C-alpha positions in Angstrom: 154.8 98.6 102.9 153.0 101.9 102.9 152.7 102.0 106.7 156.2 101.0 107.6 157.4 104.5 108.1 154.5 105.6 110.3 155.7 106.5 113.8 153.3 105.9 116.6 153.3 108.4 119.4 152.2 107.7 122.9 148.6 108.4 121.9 147.0 108.6 118.5 145.5 111.9 117.5 142.1 111.7 115.7 143.8 112.8 112.4 146.5 110.1 112.7 143.9 107.5 113.7 141.8 108.3 110.7 144.8 108.1 108.3 146.1 104.9 109.7 142.6 103.3 109.9 142.0 104.3 106.2 145.1 102.4 105.0 143.2 99.0 104.8 140.3 100.6 103.0 142.4 102.4 100.4 144.4 99.4 99.5 141.4 97.1 99.2 138.8 99.4 97.6 136.7 96.8 95.8 136.5 94.5 98.8 135.6 97.4 101.1 133.0 98.7 98.7 131.3 95.3 98.5 131.3 94.9 102.3 129.8 98.4 102.7 127.1 97.6 100.2 125.1 95.5 102.6 125.2 98.3 105.2 124.2 100.8 102.5 121.2 98.7 101.4 120.0 98.1 104.9 120.2 101.8 105.9 118.6 102.9 102.6 115.7 100.5 103.3 115.2 101.9 106.8 115.4 105.5 105.7 113.1 105.0 102.7 110.5 103.1 104.7 110.3 105.7 107.5 110.6 108.6 105.1 107.8 107.3 102.8 105.6 106.6 105.7 106.1 110.1 107.2 105.7 111.7 103.8 102.5 109.8 103.0 101.0 110.6 106.4 102.0 114.2 106.2 100.5 114.4 102.7 97.2 112.8 103.9 97.0 115.0 107.0 97.7 118.1 104.8 94.9 117.1 102.5 92.6 116.5 105.5 93.4 120.0 106.8 92.7 121.5 103.4 89.4 119.6 103.2 88.5 120.6 106.7 88.0 118.6 109.9 84.6 120.1 110.7 82.6 117.7 108.6 80.2 115.4 110.4 78.0 112.7 108.9 74.7 111.4 110.1 73.6 108.0 109.0 70.8 105.5 110.0 71.6 103.2 112.9 70.1 99.9 113.8 67.3 99.0 116.2 67.7 96.4 119.0 66.5 93.7 116.6 69.1 94.6 113.9 66.8 96.5 111.5 67.9 99.8 109.9 66.2 102.8 111.4 65.2 105.3 108.7 66.2 108.9 109.2 63.2 111.3 109.3 62.6 113.2 106.1 62.7 116.4 108.2 66.1 115.6 109.7 68.2 117.9 107.5 66.0 120.8 108.2 66.1 120.1 112.0 69.9 119.8 112.0 70.2 123.1 110.1 68.6 124.9 113.1 71.5 124.0 115.3 73.4 127.3 116.0 77.0 126.3 115.2 76.0 124.4 112.0 77.0 126.3 108.9 76.0 123.8 106.1 73.7 120.8 105.8 73.2 118.7 102.6 72.1 115.1 102.2 71.9 112.1 100.0 69.5 109.2 99.9 70.4 105.7 98.8 67.9 104.2 96.3 67.5 100.5 96.9 67.0 97.9 94.2 68.0 100.2 91.4 71.1 99.4 89.3 72.9 101.4 86.6 74.4 100.1 83.4 76.2 101.6 80.3 73.3 100.3 78.2 70.4 97.9 78.5 72.4 95.1 76.8 74.7 94.7 79.8 73.8 91.5 81.8 71.8 92.3 84.9 74.4 90.8 87.3 77.2 93.1 86.1 76.4 96.1 88.3 80.1 97.1 88.9 79.1 97.6 92.6 77.7 101.0 91.8 75.0 102.7 93.9 72.3 105.1 93.0 71.6 108.1 95.3 69.4 111.1 95.4 71.4 114.2 96.1 70.7 117.7 97.2 71.8 120.6 95.1 74.3 122.1 97.5 76.1 118.8 98.2 79.5 119.4 96.4 80.8 122.4 98.5 80.0 120.5 101.7 82.0 117.4 100.8 84.7 119.6 99.3 84.6 118.2 95.7 83.6 119.7 92.4 82.7 118.9 88.8 85.5 117.6 86.6 83.5 117.5 83.4 80.1 118.9 82.5 77.7 120.3 85.1 76.1 119.4 88.4 72.4 119.2 89.0 70.4 122.4 89.2 66.8 123.4 90.0 65.6 122.2 86.5 67.6 119.0 86.0 67.0 117.7 89.5 63.4 117.0 88.4 64.3 115.3 85.1 66.0 111.9 84.3 69.4 113.5 84.5 72.4 112.0 86.5 75.8 113.0 87.6 78.5 110.4 87.9 80.9 110.0 90.8 84.6 109.7 89.9 84.9 105.9 90.4 81.4 105.3 88.9 82.5 107.1 85.7 85.6 105.0 85.4 83.7 101.7 85.8 81.1 102.8 83.3 83.8 103.7 80.8 82.7 107.4 80.6 85.5 110.0 80.7 83.8 112.9 79.0 80.3 114.3 78.6 78.7 115.2 75.2 75.2 116.0 74.1 73.0 113.0 74.3 75.3 110.9 76.6 73.0 108.4 78.4 73.1 105.6 80.9 70.6 102.9 81.6 69.3 103.5 85.1 66.3 101.9 86.7 65.1 100.3 83.4 65.1 103.7 81.6 67.5 106.2 80.1 69.0 109.0 82.2 71.1 111.7 80.6 74.6 112.3 82.0 75.1 115.9 83.0 78.6 115.7 84.5 81.4 113.8 86.2 82.7 114.6 89.7 86.2 114.8 91.0 87.1 112.3 93.8 85.4 113.1 97.2 88.0 112.1 99.8 85.8 112.7 102.7 82.8 111.0 101.1 83.9 107.9 99.2 80.3 106.7 98.8 79.7 109.5 96.4 82.6 108.4 94.2 81.0 105.0 93.8 77.5 106.4 93.0 75.4 107.8 90.3 73.6 110.9 91.7 70.1 112.1 90.7 67.9 114.8 92.1 65.5 114.1 94.9 62.4 114.9 92.8 63.6 112.8 89.9 64.3 109.9 92.2 60.8 110.0 93.7 59.2 110.4 90.3 61.2 107.9 88.2 62.8 105.5 90.6 60.2 105.0 93.4 62.4 106.6 96.0 60.8 107.1 99.4 62.5 110.3 100.3 64.3 109.3 103.5 67.9 110.6 103.6 70.6 108.0 104.1 73.5 110.3 104.8 73.4 113.9 106.0 76.6 115.9 105.7 77.0 118.6 108.3 79.6 121.4 108.4 79.9 123.1 111.8 82.1 125.8 113.2 85.5 124.2 113.8 85.7 125.0 117.5 82.1 123.7 118.0 82.4 120.3 116.3 82.3 118.3 119.5 79.3 120.2 120.8 77.4 119.7 117.5 78.4 116.0 117.5 76.9 115.5 120.9 73.4 116.8 119.9 73.2 115.6 116.3 71.6 112.2 117.0 68.9 113.7 119.2 68.2 116.4 116.7 68.1 114.2 113.7 65.7 111.7 115.2 64.2 113.0 118.5 62.0 109.9 118.9 64.9 107.4 118.6 68.4 109.0 119.0 69.9 105.6 119.5 68.9 104.7 115.9 71.3 107.4 114.6 75.0 107.0 113.9 77.2 110.2 113.8 80.8 110.1 112.6 83.6 112.4 111.6 85.2 111.3 108.3 88.5 113.1 108.9 88.9 111.1 112.1 88.8 107.9 110.1 91.4 109.2 107.7 93.7 110.2 110.6 93.3 106.7 112.0 94.2 105.3 108.6 97.4 107.4 108.5 98.3 106.1 112.0 97.5 102.5 111.1 99.7 102.7 108.0 102.8 102.8 110.3 102.0 99.3 111.4 102.8 98.1 107.9 106.3 99.5 108.2 107.4 96.7 110.6 107.8 94.2 107.7 109.9 96.5 105.6 112.0 97.5 108.6 112.6 93.8 109.2 113.9 93.4 105.7 116.2 96.4 106.3 117.5 94.8 109.5 118.3 91.6 107.6 120.3 93.6 105.1 122.1 95.2 107.9 122.9 91.8 109.4 124.3 90.7 106.1 126.4 93.8 105.9 127.7 93.2 109.4 128.8 89.7 108.4 130.6 91.2 105.4 132.4 93.8 107.6 133.4 91.2 110.1 134.7 88.9 107.3 136.8 91.7 105.6 138.3 92.6 109.0 139.2 89.0 109.9 140.9 88.6 106.5 142.5 92.0 106.8 144.2 91.0 110.1 145.5 87.8 108.6 146.8 89.6 105.5 148.4 92.4 107.4 150.4 90.5 110.1 153.6 91.9 108.8 152.3 95.4 109.2 151.1 94.6 112.7 154.4 93.1 113.6 156.4 96.0 112.2 154.3 98.6 113.9 154.6 96.8 117.2 158.4 96.6 116.7 158.4 100.4 116.2 156.6 101.0 119.5 152.9 100.7 118.8 151.0 99.4 121.8 148.3 96.8 121.8 145.8 99.6 122.3 147.1 101.3 119.2 146.6 98.2 117.1 143.2 97.5 118.6 141.9 101.0 118.0 143.3 101.1 114.5 141.3 98.0 113.3 138.3 98.9 115.3 138.3 102.4 113.7 138.7 100.8 110.3 135.6 98.7 110.8 133.6 101.7 112.0 134.7 103.9 109.1 133.8 101.2 106.7 130.3 100.8 108.1 129.9 104.6 108.5 130.7 105.1 104.8 128.1 102.5 103.9 125.6 104.2 106.3 126.2 107.6 104.7 125.6 106.1 101.2 122.5 104.3 102.4 121.1 107.5 104.0 121.7 109.3 100.7 120.0 106.6 98.7 117.0 106.4 101.1 116.5 110.2 101.0 116.8 110.2 97.2 114.3 107.4 96.7 111.9 109.0 99.2 112.1 112.4 97.5 111.5 110.9 94.0 108.5 108.8 95.1 107.0 111.7 97.1 107.4 114.0 94.1 105.4 111.6 91.9 102.6 111.5 94.5 102.6 115.2 95.1 103.7 114.9 98.8 106.1 117.0 100.6 109.3 115.0 101.4 109.6 114.3 105.1 112.6 112.5 106.5 112.2 111.9 110.3 115.4 112.5 112.3 115.0 109.0 113.7 115.4 107.6 110.1 118.7 109.1 109.1 120.2 109.4 112.6 119.1 105.8 113.5 120.6 104.6 110.2 123.9 106.1 110.9 123.8 105.0 114.5 123.1 101.5 113.5 126.0 101.6 111.0 128.4 102.7 113.7 127.2 100.1 116.1 127.4 97.4 113.5 130.9 98.5 112.6 132.1 98.5 116.2 130.5 95.1 116.9 131.8 93.5 113.7 135.3 94.9 114.1 135.7 94.2 117.8 136.8 90.5 117.6 139.3 91.1 114.7 140.7 94.1 116.5 141.3 92.1 119.7 142.8 89.4 117.7 145.2 91.8 116.0 146.2 93.4 119.3 147.1 90.0 120.8 149.8 89.4 118.2 153.3 89.9 119.5 155.8 91.5 117.2 157.9 88.4 116.9 154.8 86.2 116.2 153.5 88.6 113.5 156.9 88.9 111.8 157.7 85.2 112.1 154.5 84.1 110.4 155.1 86.2 107.3 
């Protein structure tokens, strides 16, 4: 036997312990690889879940930082009896007079007006699209731009001309703008001037068709009250502006005004996303449990198959502690190898997926360190009983049962 000539000193050095503990793994490569596979899958799942969550959150927060956290929105609130309170028509102008406010633009939702690709579409197939009047300086404030065509200008805002939000264009089946492109809006034709890129901080715009305020009043019976006012303020004064917006927008009824910060909602969404990780972490834990059973199984069988080795080493002077630490180290090395492979697979899968989404790859220390730590603990736990069993064998018992 390959280990028969190994002499055991009074205490095993780490190098000797590693060499002796690796004997069982080297002579049973396929079995060891299959046992380590469960550990690798579990660790890979844990690393990938935590890595993807961190990368996704980091990507979203980076996008928020790029779009700016100084955007506030003012929308109509409700009265005590549950009725919507219209914002005054003069609200945008009054808000613009607040000192730290740098930009103010608004939209107005047009009720009871639907949009279709053509007049032959059934009236109930609205695609959940809204129609809004929009001010001319809206796009820079919500940090979006025109993907195709042109936005409204001083001339087209007075005519039956519309601009499509990103989602609205997809639902209407329009991906380009050519001369004469029209949509059926409010029982009449409106010409399409352009298509917008997605507005992350203003999703209502994505699902809407935008027309000018004068055109909305002239052709669609719009009353002129703004439904959403977008306010950019100096970053260090956002909280101060937030506190006075309601009273400024509607001095007669400040309680009928809702003020929000879209970036705060996106940050909350990034934080809430981590709650979904528990399910996937549970699946990873199950895989680790299966791997632990596999490691324990291979170690029990290894003790039974290597009784002659144990007896011979005991006869040559190995103590119970030497035998115990050998088999315990073998189980730990087996699990650790599975953990290393799992960490590598988890990092690779995270990097590949993050690259497809345009995110920066972020692997928390807790992910890889926790995975390796879990692998070591599993190896020690799974190998403890077989190691104790091997150490209890006397030299004569081990050699006699061969």
